[in-house]
C-alpha positions, 0 to 999 in steps of 0.5 A: 598667555598663549605660547609663542611658536617658532615659525622661522629658521635662519640659515647662514650660508654666505661663507666661502667654504675654503676647507673644500677647495678646489671643489668650492671654487665654483660650487657653494659648500652648502651644495656639496652632496651627502650621497645625493642630497645637498648639505643644506637640504638636510637642514631645511628638511629638518626645519620644515619637519619641526614646524617652521613655515618660513626658511630664510637663507643668508647668502653671498656672492656666487650662491645663486645655485642655492636659490635655483635648487629650492626653486621650480625647474620648469624645464627639468620637470617637463622633461621628467614628465615627458619621459615618464620618470614620475618618481624623479618628478615627484622628488624634484617637486618635493624640493621646490615645495619644502616651504616658503624660502626667502633670501638675503645677501650678506655682502661681507663675510663678517661672522656668524653674528653678522649673518644672523643680524642680516635676517632681522627684517625678515624675522621681525619681532618673534623668536626664531631658529638658526641652523648651520648647514655644516652640521648635519644631524641624524635623529629619529626626532629632528633635533630642532623639533626636540629643541622646540619642545623644550622651548615650548616649556621654557620660552627662552633661548636654547643652544644645542650642545654635545659633549666634546672630549679632549683638545677638540673642545677648543674649536667650540663655544662652551657652556658653563651651566647647571642641569635642570632637575626635571630634565638633565638634558637641559642646562641653565646657562651661566656663562659662555666661553668662545674657543677656550683652551682645554684646560680653561674650558668650563665644561665639555658641553660644546655649542653646535649648529642649532639655536633658538633665539629671542628677538632681543638678540638683534638689538644686542648684536647691533651693540656687540663689538667685533671679536676674533678675526674682526668678525661679529661673534654670535657667542658674544651676542648671546653672552650679552643676552644672558644679562637680560634673560635666561638662556638654556643649553640642550643636549639633543638625541641624535648623531651630529656630523660636521659636514664642513670638515672633510673627515666629517663629510666623509663619515656622513656620506658613508653612514647615510649611504649605509642606511639607504634601502637602495644602496645600503646592502650593496655598499656594505658588502663592498666595504666588507670586501676591502682588504686591510691594506686598502682600508 
């Protein structure tokens, strides 16, 4: 039997971004730049590099600027070409040529599970990826590509995980699982606990914003009752999925930044800037010149 490919990636992007007010009063959080690239573009580029052919972005009111960003800008391209700014022209065209992008509106912010469910008609009856734009991951091999390589072997749902020490574990869904003998980075999931107290967490393996899910998740989410905050929780749907098929956790190689948090956003900006050929050296020198009092 031929192995199933992951062709589609869903990006939930309908949230209000209140942690970044006042900046997000008129600008979607997903469009805030890490250096000079919007947060969501890092995820879209990761999905395309992993082989995804279609990008599905779940948006909400006030998010049309995301659509504009991935669309062709005839006026901008014409102006850049007339001024001979061909490097910038190539950059603008590269964004609009990233892949096939479709959009669907989530009229009410009813949770991550609801956002994923909104994409059902566009995904169809095939496994798919979910990427949370807030989680920017710097990795030699794109995180989603690492997960797809595992999916090619197990042909089951996969949740990206990272170790979280201390009380911070209470901000995540946490996996109770057993490492596979042939690949200790892969855990066979036995149970999931959403935002447990540190003392009640079954492990330190926190679920972060990358998923590969089988289409069965849709019918289960439809039957899942609303959870915390009156929202449809994706973790609750995945817990139901465990009753029907295997689910795996995967500890990826790379560094994850929570760009939906102000401190995580600043860390990502600094570290990505330091890696840039055009900025890194001068920026590093400036950082080193900062006095201890300023730091």
